[in-house]
MOPAC internal coordinates of N, CA, C and O (Angstrom, degrees):
PM7 1SCF
backbone

  N    0.0000 0     0.00 0     0.00 0    0    0    0
  C    1.5130 1     0.00 0     0.00 0    1    0    0
  C    1.5851 1   105.79 1     0.00 0    2    1    0
  O    1.2310 1   123.36 1   -48.37 1    3    2    1
  N    1.3418 1   111.16 1   131.63 1    3    2    1
  C    1.5208 1   118.32 1   179.33 1    5    3    2
  C    1.5339 1   111.34 1   -72.40 1    6    5    3
  O    1.2310 1   121.33 1   -43.66 1    7    6    5
  N    1.2938 1   115.05 1   136.34 1    7    6    5
  C    1.3896 1   121.60 1  -179.13 1    9    7    6
  C    1.5873 1   115.44 1  -128.62 1   10    9    7
  O    1.2310 1   122.20 1   -37.64 1   11   10    9
  N    1.3329 1   113.39 1   142.36 1   11   10    9
  C    1.5429 1   118.24 1   172.87 1   13   11   10
  C    1.4126 1   108.52 1  -122.58 1   14   13   11
  O    1.2310 1   115.49 1   -31.91 1   15   14   13
  N    1.3328 1   126.17 1   148.09 1   15   14   13
  C    1.4490 1   126.06 1   173.11 1   17   15   14
  C    1.5493 1   101.86 1   -80.40 1   18   17   15
  O    1.2310 1   123.40 1   -15.13 1   19   18   17
  N    1.3858 1   111.09 1   164.87 1   19   18   17
  C    1.4864 1   120.93 1   179.53 1   21   19   18
  C    1.5565 1   103.58 1   -60.20 1   22   21   19
  O    1.2310 1   117.99 1   135.47 1   23   22   21
  N    1.3737 1   121.44 1   -44.53 1   23   22   21
  C    1.4815 1   122.07 1  -178.36 1   25   23   22
  C    1.5299 1   108.90 1   -60.84 1   26   25   23
  O    1.2310 1   117.13 1   140.94 1   27   26   25
  N    1.2769 1   123.06 1   -39.06 1   27   26   25
  C    1.4270 1   122.34 1  -178.10 1   29   27   26
  C    1.6053 1   105.65 1   -65.34 1   30   29   27
  O    1.2310 1   118.60 1   134.89 1   31   30   29
  N    1.2744 1   120.28 1   -45.11 1   31   30   29
  C    1.3868 1   123.48 1  -178.13 1   33   31   30
  C    1.5001 1   111.36 1   -62.23 1   34   33   31
  O    1.2310 1   121.76 1   137.08 1   35   34   33
  N    1.3682 1   114.23 1   -42.92 1   35   34   33
  C    1.4603 1   122.79 1   176.89 1   37   35   34
  C    1.4195 1   111.59 1   -56.79 1   38   37   35
  O    1.2310 1   119.49 1   136.42 1   39   38   37
  N    1.3989 1   118.57 1   -43.58 1   39   38   37
  C    1.4743 1   126.95 1  -179.60 1   41   39   38
  C    1.4885 1   110.84 1   -62.36 1   42   41   39
  O    1.2310 1   120.12 1   135.88 1   43   42   41
  N    1.3029 1   117.38 1   -44.12 1   43   42   41
  C    1.4736 1   121.51 1   179.74 1   45   43   42
  C    1.5734 1   108.03 1   -68.05 1   46   45   43
  O    1.2310 1   119.76 1   139.85 1   47   46   45
  N    1.3066 1   118.06 1   -40.15 1   47   46   45
  C    1.4135 1   123.78 1  -176.23 1   49   47   46
  C    1.6041 1   108.50 1   -67.07 1   50   49   47
  O    1.2310 1   120.73 1   142.59 1   51   50   49
  N    1.3781 1   116.21 1   -37.41 1   51   50   49
  C    1.4428 1   118.53 1  -177.60 1   53   51   50
  C    1.5391 1   109.36 1   -79.92 1   54   53   51
  O    1.2310 1   120.71 1   162.42 1   55   54   53
  N    1.3892 1   116.25 1   -17.58 1   55   54   53
  C    1.4498 1   115.65 1   174.26 1   57   55   54
  C    1.5039 1   114.20 1   -88.33 1   58   57   55
  O    1.2310 1   121.82 1  -169.46 1   59   58   57
  N    1.3486 1   114.12 1    10.54 1   59   58   57
  C    1.4690 1   119.95 1   169.89 1   61   59   58
  C    1.5755 1   110.57 1    80.97 1   62   61   59
  O    1.2310 1   119.06 1  -169.54 1   63   62   61
  N    1.3445 1   119.40 1    10.46 1   63   62   61
  C    1.4294 1   122.83 1   178.27 1   65   63   62
  C    1.5480 1   110.74 1   -65.20 1   66   65   63
  O    1.2310 1   122.98 1   -31.38 1   67   66   65
  N    1.3769 1   111.89 1   148.62 1   67   66   65
  C    1.4809 1   115.55 1  -175.90 1   69   67   66
  C    1.4524 1   106.43 1   -88.17 1   70   69   67
  O    1.2310 1   121.30 1   -74.29 1   71   70   69
  N    1.4225 1   115.11 1   105.71 1   71   70   69
  C    1.5037 1   119.09 1  -177.01 1   73   71   70
  C    1.5724 1   107.41 1  -105.13 1   74   73   71
  O    1.2310 1   120.48 1   -34.38 1   75   74   73
  N    1.2528 1   116.69 1   145.62 1   75   74   73
  C    1.4127 1   122.62 1   168.96 1   77   75   74
  C    1.4308 1   109.34 1  -110.51 1   78   77   75
  O    1.2310 1   122.59 1   -82.01 1   79   78   77
  N    1.3577 1   112.63 1    97.99 1   79   78   77
  C    1.4668 1   120.16 1   176.65 1   81   79   78
  C    1.4737 1   119.02 1   -99.13 1   82   81   79
  O    1.2310 1   119.90 1   -43.85 1   83   82   81
  N    1.2845 1   117.79 1   136.15 1   83   82   81
  C    1.4317 1   121.34 1   174.50 1   85   83   82
  C    1.5264 1   108.08 1  -119.80 1   86   85   83
  O    1.2310 1   123.27 1   -54.52 1   87   86   85
  N    1.3174 1   111.34 1   125.48 1   87   86   85
  C    1.5333 1   122.37 1  -176.94 1   89   87   86
  C    1.5775 1   103.27 1   -99.52 1   90   89   87
  O    1.2310 1   120.32 1   -65.89 1   91   90   89
  N    1.3610 1   116.99 1   114.11 1   91   90   89
  C    1.4755 1   119.81 1  -178.18 1   93   91   90
  C    1.4336 1   114.18 1   -97.41 1   94   93   91
  O    1.2310 1   119.71 1  -166.41 1   95   94   93
  N    1.4682 1   118.16 1    13.59 1   95   94   93
  C    1.5211 1   121.31 1   178.14 1   97   95   94
  C    1.4974 1   110.40 1   -69.36 1   98   97   95
  O    1.2310 1   119.72 1   -11.92 1   99   98   97
  N    1.3072 1   118.14 1   168.08 1   99   98   97
  C    1.3566 1   129.59 1   177.53 1  101   99   98
  C    1.6129 1   107.04 1   -76.71 1  102  101   99
  O    1.2310 1   121.90 1   -23.22 1  103  102  101
  N    1.3210 1   113.97 1   156.78 1  103  102  101
  C    1.4738 1   119.66 1  -176.63 1  105  103  102
  C    1.5218 1   112.07 1   -51.73 1  106  105  103
  O    1.2310 1   122.13 1   127.11 1  107  106  105
  N    1.2903 1   113.53 1   -52.89 1  107  106  105
  C    1.5855 1   115.48 1   178.10 1  109  107  106
  C    1.4327 1   114.91 1   -54.84 1  110  109  107
  O    1.2310 1   118.98 1   151.89 1  111  110  109
  N    1.3270 1   119.56 1   -28.11 1  111  110  109
  C    1.4973 1   121.69 1  -179.22 1  113  111  110
  C    1.5205 1   109.76 1   -78.17 1  114  113  111
  O    1.2310 1   118.63 1   143.45 1  115  114  113
  N    1.3527 1   120.21 1   -36.55 1  115  114  113
  C    1.3892 1   126.37 1  -174.70 1  117  115  114
  C    1.5901 1   107.41 1   -75.92 1  118  117  115
  O    1.2310 1   118.87 1   154.62 1  119  118  117
  N    1.3310 1   119.76 1   -25.38 1  119  118  117
  C    1.4272 1   120.43 1   177.33 1  121  119  118
  C    1.5214 1   111.24 1   -56.60 1  122  121  119
  O    1.2310 1   121.01 1   149.73 1  123  122  121
  N    1.3793 1   115.67 1   -30.27 1  123  122  121
  C    1.4826 1   121.64 1  -178.48 1  125  123  122
  C    1.4692 1   114.26 1   -73.58 1  126  125  123
  O    1.2310 1   118.98 1   169.84 1  127  126  125
  N    1.3601 1   119.54 1   -10.16 1  127  126  125
  C    1.4183 1   127.93 1   176.96 1  129  127  126
  C    1.4829 1   115.01 1   129.05 1  130  129  127
  O    1.2310 1   120.10 1   -38.51 1  131  130  129
  N    1.2618 1   117.42 1   141.49 1  131  130  129
  C    1.3851 1   127.82 1   175.83 1  133  131  130
  C    1.4125 1   111.63 1  -130.53 1  134  133  131
  O    1.2310 1   123.51 1   -17.80 1  135  134  133
  N    1.3977 1   110.87 1   162.20 1  135  134  133
  C    1.5175 1   114.37 1   176.16 1  137  135  134
  C    1.4379 1   113.18 1   -71.24 1  138  137  135
  O    1.2310 1   122.00 1   -48.03 1  139  138  137
  N    1.4635 1   113.78 1   131.97 1  139  138  137
  C    1.4020 1   117.17 1  -171.71 1  141  139  138
  C    1.5977 1   119.59 1   -51.15 1  142  141  139
  O    1.2310 1   118.15 1   -52.75 1  143  142  141
  N    1.2379 1   121.14 1   127.25 1  143  142  141
  C    1.3781 1   123.90 1   178.84 1  145  143  142
  C    1.6613 1   110.66 1    90.08 1  146  145  143
  O    1.2310 1   117.49 1   174.68 1  147  146  145
  N    1.2940 1   122.38 1    -5.32 1  147  146  145
  C    1.4956 1   126.47 1   179.08 1  149  147  146
  C    1.4090 1   102.96 1   -66.02 1  150  149  147
  O    1.2310 1   123.67 1   -37.47 1  151  150  149
  N    1.4488 1   110.56 1   142.53 1  151  150  149
  C    1.5424 1   122.34 1   175.04 1  153  151  150
  C    1.6135 1    99.17 1   -91.34 1  154  153  151
  O    1.2310 1   124.75 1   -42.22 1  155  154  153
  N    1.3373 1   108.49 1   137.78 1  155  154  153
  C    1.6043 1   113.98 1  -178.38 1  157  155  154
  C    1.5005 1   103.63 1  -104.81 1  158  157  155
  O    1.2310 1   121.34 1   -65.63 1  159  158  157
  N    1.3576 1   115.04 1   114.37 1  159  158  157
  C    1.4796 1   118.87 1   173.09 1  161  159  158
  C    1.6777 1   101.98 1  -134.27 1  162  161  159
  O    1.2310 1   120.37 1   -77.54 1  163  162  161
  N    1.3175 1   116.89 1   102.46 1  163  162  161
  C    1.4430 1   117.71 1   179.04 1  165  163  162
  C    1.5154 1   113.64 1   -50.73 1  166  165  163
  O    1.2310 1   117.63 1   -34.17 1  167  166  165
  N    1.2244 1   122.12 1   145.83 1  167  166  165
  C    1.4442 1   125.79 1  -179.30 1  169  167  166
  C    1.5270 1   117.48 1   -46.64 1  170  169  167
  O    1.2310 1   122.29 1   136.36 1  171  170  169
  N    1.4355 1   113.22 1   -43.64 1  171  170  169
  C    1.3947 1   122.93 1  -178.29 1  173  171  170
  C    1.5480 1   111.96 1   -69.34 1  174  173  171
  O    1.2310 1   118.39 1   166.41 1  175  174  173
  N    1.3470 1   120.68 1   -13.59 1  175  174  173
  C    1.3828 1   123.88 1  -177.17 1  177  175  174
  C    1.5798 1   111.51 1  -108.50 1  178  177  175
  O    1.2310 1   121.48 1   174.58 1  179  178  177
  N    1.3550 1   114.76 1    -5.42 1  179  178  177
  C    1.4248 1   120.49 1  -178.19 1  181  179  178
  C    1.5336 1   118.10 1   -51.25 1  182  181  179
  O    1.2310 1   122.99 1   133.92 1  183  182  181
  N    1.3606 1   111.88 1   -46.08 1  183  182  181
  C    1.4355 1   118.66 1  -175.36 1  185  183  182
  C    1.4916 1   107.29 1   -61.57 1  186  185  183
  O    1.2310 1   118.14 1   143.96 1  187  186  185
  N    1.3463 1   121.15 1   -36.04 1  187  186  185
  C    1.4775 1   127.93 1  -174.61 1  189  187  186
  C    1.4430 1   112.67 1   -87.97 1  190  189  187
  O    1.2310 1   119.97 1   162.34 1  191  190  189
  N    1.3189 1   117.66 1   -17.66 1  191  190  189
  C    1.4436 1   121.13 1   177.75 1  193  191  190
  C    1.4912 1   121.48 1  -111.33 1  194  193  191
  O    1.2310 1   122.86 1  -179.79 1  195  194  193
  N    1.3209 1   112.12 1     0.21 1  195  194  193
  C    1.5485 1   117.26 1  -179.97 1  197  195  194
  C    1.5238 1   115.20 1   -60.91 1  198  197  195
  O    1.2310 1   121.84 1   158.51 1  199  198  197
  N    1.2845 1   114.08 1   -21.49 1  199  198  197
  C    1.4096 1   116.54 1   177.55 1  201  199  198
  C    1.6118 1   112.96 1   -66.82 1  202  201  199
  O    1.2310 1   122.33 1   166.82 1  203  202  201
  N    1.3194 1   113.14 1   -13.18 1  203  202  201
  C    1.5699 1   120.73 1   170.74 1  205  203  202
  C    1.4625 1   114.35 1   -71.61 1  206  205  203
  O    1.2310 1   119.32 1   165.06 1  207  206  205
  N    1.3216 1   118.90 1   -14.94 1  207  206  205
  C    1.5002 1   125.32 1  -171.96 1  209  207  206
  C    1.4844 1   103.25 1  -106.12 1  210  209  207
  O    1.2310 1   122.72 1   -32.29 1  211  210  209
  N    1.3957 1   112.39 1   147.71 1  211  210  209
  C    1.3872 1   128.44 1  -177.56 1  213  211  210
  C    1.5452 1   113.04 1   -98.63 1  214  213  211
  O    1.2310 1   120.36 1   -65.01 1  215  214  213
  N    1.3435 1   116.91 1   114.99 1  215  214  213
  C    1.4614 1   118.05 1  -173.83 1  217  215  214
  C    1.5863 1   113.30 1   -62.99 1  218  217  215
  O    1.2310 1   122.78 1   164.10 1  219  218  217
  N    1.3039 1   112.28 1   -15.90 1  219  218  217
  C    1.5168 1   112.54 1   179.93 1  221  219  218
  C    1.6076 1   112.90 1   -83.06 1  222  221  219
  O    1.2310 1   121.46 1   178.36 1  223  222  221
  N    1.3276 1   114.82 1    -1.64 1  223  222  221
  C    1.3840 1   119.76 1  -179.65 1  225  223  222
  C    1.5176 1   107.79 1  -105.08 1  226  225  223
  O    1.2310 1   119.99 1   -23.81 1  227  226  225
  N    1.3055 1   117.63 1   156.19 1  227  226  225
  C    1.4577 1   126.08 1   176.55 1  229  227  226
  C    1.6311 1   105.36 1   -98.25 1  230  229  227
  O    1.2310 1   120.15 1   -43.02 1  231  230  229
  N    1.2857 1   117.33 1   136.98 1  231  230  229
  C    1.5004 1   119.58 1  -171.64 1  233  231  230
  C    1.5366 1   103.56 1  -122.57 1  234  233  231
  O    1.2310 1   122.42 1   -38.94 1  235  234  233
  N    1.3192 1   112.97 1   141.06 1  235  234  233
  C    1.5219 1   125.91 1   174.38 1  237  235  234
  C    1.4758 1   106.14 1  -103.07 1  238  237  235
  O    1.2310 1   119.94 1   -67.86 1  239  238  237
  N    1.2925 1   117.73 1   112.14 1  239  238  237
  C    1.4456 1   121.71 1   179.96 1  241  239  238
  C    1.5403 1   115.37 1   -89.11 1  242  241  239
  O    1.2310 1   119.07 1   -42.67 1  243  242  241
  N    1.2878 1   119.39 1   137.33 1  243  242  241
  C    1.5246 1   124.55 1  -169.25 1  245  243  242
  C    1.4469 1   107.70 1  -140.02 1  246  245  243
  O    1.2310 1   123.64 1   -40.82 1  247  246  245
  N    1.3994 1   110.63 1   139.18 1  247  246  245
  C    1.5016 1   117.06 1   176.14 1  249  247  246
  C    1.5446 1   101.30 1  -144.77 1  250  249  247
  O    1.2310 1   120.60 1    17.14 1  251  250  249
  N    1.4529 1   116.46 1  -162.86 1  251  250  249
  C    1.4521 1   119.09 1  -177.68 1  253  251  250
  C    1.5706 1   108.80 1   -69.61 1  254  253  251
  O    1.2310 1   118.80 1   132.79 1  255  254  253
  N    1.3437 1   119.89 1   -47.21 1  255  254  253
  C    1.3970 1   119.09 1  -173.34 1  257  255  254
  C    1.4598 1   115.63 1  -127.98 1  258  257  255
  O    1.2310 1   117.61 1   177.24 1  259  258  257
  N    1.3230 1   122.15 1    -2.76 1  259  258  257
  C    1.3990 1   125.34 1  -175.71 1  261  259  258
  C    1.5575 1   123.18 1   111.86 1  262  261  259
  O    1.2310 1   122.79 1   159.43 1  263  262  261
  N    1.3754 1   112.26 1   -20.57 1  263  262  261
  C    1.4362 1   120.86 1   178.90 1  265  263  262
  C    1.4867 1   115.18 1   -67.51 1  266  265  263
  O    1.2310 1   120.38 1   121.85 1  267  266  265
  N    1.4344 1   116.88 1   -58.15 1  267  266  265
  C    1.4683 1   117.84 1  -174.41 1  269  267  266
  C    1.6040 1   105.99 1   -67.57 1  270  269  267
  O    1.2310 1   117.24 1   147.59 1  271  270  269
  N    1.3106 1   122.86 1   -32.41 1  271  270  269
  C    1.3942 1   123.90 1  -174.09 1  273  271  270
  C    1.5509 1   107.54 1   -73.69 1  274  273  271
  O    1.2310 1   120.53 1   156.98 1  275  274  273
  N    1.3737 1   116.60 1   -23.02 1  275  274  273
  C    1.3834 1   123.13 1   174.75 1  277  275  274
  C    1.5573 1   108.64 1   -66.25 1  278  277  275
  O    1.2310 1   121.00 1   128.49 1  279  278  277
  N    1.4207 1   115.69 1   -51.51 1  279  278  277
  C    1.5097 1   121.15 1   179.08 1  281  279  278
  C    1.4550 1   104.43 1   -59.78 1  282  281  279
  O    1.2310 1   117.56 1   127.47 1  283  282  281
  N    1.2102 1   122.24 1   -52.53 1  283  282  281
  C    1.5971 1   125.94 1   177.63 1  285  283  282
  C    1.4536 1   109.58 1   -48.75 1  286  285  283
  O    1.2310 1   116.99 1   137.50 1  287  286  285
  N    1.2542 1   123.34 1   -42.50 1  287  286  285
  C    1.5161 1   123.63 1  -178.34 1  289  287  286
  C    1.5011 1   110.51 1   -69.81 1  290  289  287
  O    1.2310 1   119.78 1   138.72 1  291  290  289
  N    1.3931 1   118.03 1   -41.28 1  291  290  289
  C    1.4383 1   122.29 1  -179.89 1  293  291  290
  C    1.4855 1   106.44 1   -65.06 1  294  293  291
  O    1.2310 1   117.32 1   133.47 1  295  294  293
  N    1.4489 1   122.70 1   -46.53 1  295  294  293
  C    1.3133 1   121.92 1  -176.56 1  297  295  294
  C    1.6160 1   114.12 1   -67.44 1  298  297  295
  O    1.2310 1   120.12 1   144.38 1  299  298  297
  N    1.2789 1   117.38 1   -35.62 1  299  298  297
  C    1.5176 1   119.05 1   174.13 1  301  299  298
  C    1.4980 1   112.33 1   -63.98 1  302  301  299
  O    1.2310 1   122.33 1   136.27 1  303  302  301
  N    1.4208 1   113.15 1   -43.73 1  303  302  301
  C    1.4572 1   122.40 1   177.59 1  305  303  302
  C    1.5026 1   114.08 1   -49.59 1  306  305  303
  O    1.2310 1   122.68 1   134.56 1  307  306  305
  N    1.2695 1   112.47 1   -45.44 1  307  306  305
  C    1.5642 1   123.61 1   177.03 1  309  307  306
  C    1.5098 1   107.22 1   -61.11 1  310  309  307
  O    1.2310 1   118.51 1   150.30 1  311  310  309
  N    1.3251 1   120.44 1   -29.70 1  311  310  309
  C    1.4403 1   117.39 1  -177.59 1  313  311  310
  C    1.5615 1   111.95 1  -103.46 1  314  313  311
  O    1.2310 1   121.29 1  -154.81 1  315  314  313
  N    1.3160 1   115.14 1    25.19 1  315  314  313
  C    1.4412 1   118.98 1   170.78 1  317  315  314
  C    1.5808 1   117.26 1    88.53 1  318  317  315
  O    1.2310 1   118.95 1  -170.17 1  319  318  317
  N    1.3012 1   119.61 1     9.83 1  319  318  317
  C    1.4875 1   126.71 1  -178.46 1  321  319  318
  C    1.4811 1   109.49 1   -88.60 1  322  321  319
  O    1.2310 1   118.31 1   -30.98 1  323  322  321
  N    1.3156 1   120.82 1   149.02 1  323  322  321
  C    1.3911 1   126.06 1   172.71 1  325  323  322
  C    1.5665 1   105.36 1   -99.35 1  326  325  323
  O    1.2310 1   119.24 1   -62.37 1  327  326  325
  N    1.2562 1   119.06 1   117.63 1  327  326  325
  C    1.4851 1   125.22 1  -178.73 1  329  327  326
  C    1.3329 1   116.43 1  -134.05 1  330  329  327
  O    1.2310 1   120.89 1   -19.86 1  331  330  329
  N    1.4295 1   115.91 1   160.14 1  331  330  329
  C    1.3749 1   123.60 1  -177.08 1  333  331  330
  C    1.6213 1   103.32 1  -133.78 1  334  333  331
  O    1.2310 1   121.30 1   -49.67 1  335  334  333
  N    1.3287 1   115.12 1   130.33 1  335  334  333
  C    1.4078 1   112.73 1   175.05 1  337  335  334
  C    1.4405 1   114.30 1   -95.74 1  338  337  335
  O    1.2310 1   119.89 1   -43.77 1  339  338  337
  N    1.4033 1   117.82 1   136.23 1  339  338  337
  C    1.4363 1   121.30 1  -176.04 1  341  339  338
  C    1.5226 1   108.53 1   -89.58 1  342  341  339
  O    1.2310 1   119.32 1   -76.72 1  343  342  341
  N    1.3957 1   118.90 1   103.28 1  343  342  341
  C    1.5084 1   119.57 1  -173.62 1  345  343  342
  C    1.4886 1   102.88 1   -71.93 1  346  345  343
  O    1.2310 1   122.43 1   -30.36 1  347  346  345
  N    1.3638 1   112.95 1   149.64 1  347  346  345
  C    1.5148 1   126.18 1   176.53 1  349  347  346
  C    1.4396 1   109.30 1    85.15 1  350  349  347
  O    1.2310 1   117.31 1   163.64 1  351  350  349
  N    1.2789 1   122.72 1   -16.36 1  351  350  349
  C    1.4284 1   127.53 1  -177.83 1  353  351  350
  C    1.5547 1   121.39 1    47.64 1  354  353  351
  O    1.2310 1   118.53 1    29.78 1  355  354  353
  N    1.2546 1   120.40 1  -150.22 1  355  354  353
  C    1.3440 1   122.57 1  -178.41 1  357  355  354
  C    1.5547 1   115.36 1   -68.95 1  358  357  355
  O    1.2310 1   123.29 1   159.62 1  359  358  357
  N    1.3858 1   111.31 1   -20.38 1  359  358  357
  C    1.4623 1   114.05 1   171.57 1  361  359  358
  C    1.5338 1   114.78 1   -64.28 1  362  361  359
  O    1.2310 1   120.15 1   149.10 1  363  362  361
  N    1.3489 1   117.31 1   -30.90 1  363  362  361
  C    1.3746 1   120.89 1   171.67 1  365  363  362
  C    1.4716 1   119.32 1   -86.99 1  366  365  363
  O    1.2310 1   121.09 1   167.88 1  367  366  365
  N    1.2463 1   115.51 1   -12.12 1  367  366  365
  C    1.4915 1   121.07 1  -176.22 1  369  367  366
  C    1.4923 1   113.36 1   -70.04 1  370  369  367
  O    1.2310 1   120.77 1   -63.08 1  371  370  369
  N    1.3406 1   116.14 1   116.92 1  371  370  369
  C    1.5296 1   117.70 1   176.09 1  373  371  370
  C    1.4168 1   117.32 1  -105.61 1  374  373  371
  O    1.2310 1   119.52 1  -174.75 1  375  374  373
  N    1.3861 1   118.52 1     5.25 1  375  374  373
  C    1.3406 1   125.32 1  -173.70 1  377  375  374
  C    1.6125 1   114.14 1   -81.97 1  378  377  375
  O    1.2310 1   122.76 1     7.89 1  379  378  377
  N    1.2375 1   112.32 1  -172.11 1  379  378  377
  C    1.5803 1   117.42 1   171.62 1  381  379  378
  C    1.5073 1   114.28 1   -63.70 1  382  381  379
  O    1.2310 1   122.93 1   -34.11 1  383  382  381
  N    1.3414 1   111.98 1   145.89 1  383  382  381
  C    1.5073 1   122.02 1   176.66 1  385  383  382
  C    1.4360 1   113.24 1  -128.74 1  386  385  383
  O    1.2310 1   118.97 1   -24.52 1  387  386  385
  N    1.3075 1   119.56 1   155.48 1  387  386  385
  C    1.4255 1   120.98 1   172.51 1  389  387  386
  C    1.5532 1   110.28 1  -122.93 1  390  389  387
  O    1.2310 1   120.10 1   180.00 1  391  390  389

């Protein structure tokens, strides 16, 4: 599984790169802030909402610390998606939030 640190993702974000970020945290966690432009799909709903994602895109998976996003990355990879797990999750994110 491909992985980026939160700092690597933040650098790409700050450079204005087009990032497809999927935040798999629960609703109450996202209320505290998410990466601007991230799509929110709680991990428990990912199986039912993966049709909303485009297999021709690469997705960066995010959660609180990197564990759930790792599971989400593995799940999506088995369904033919190209994904990157953001290690450290939002605990390590120092960039802007919305």
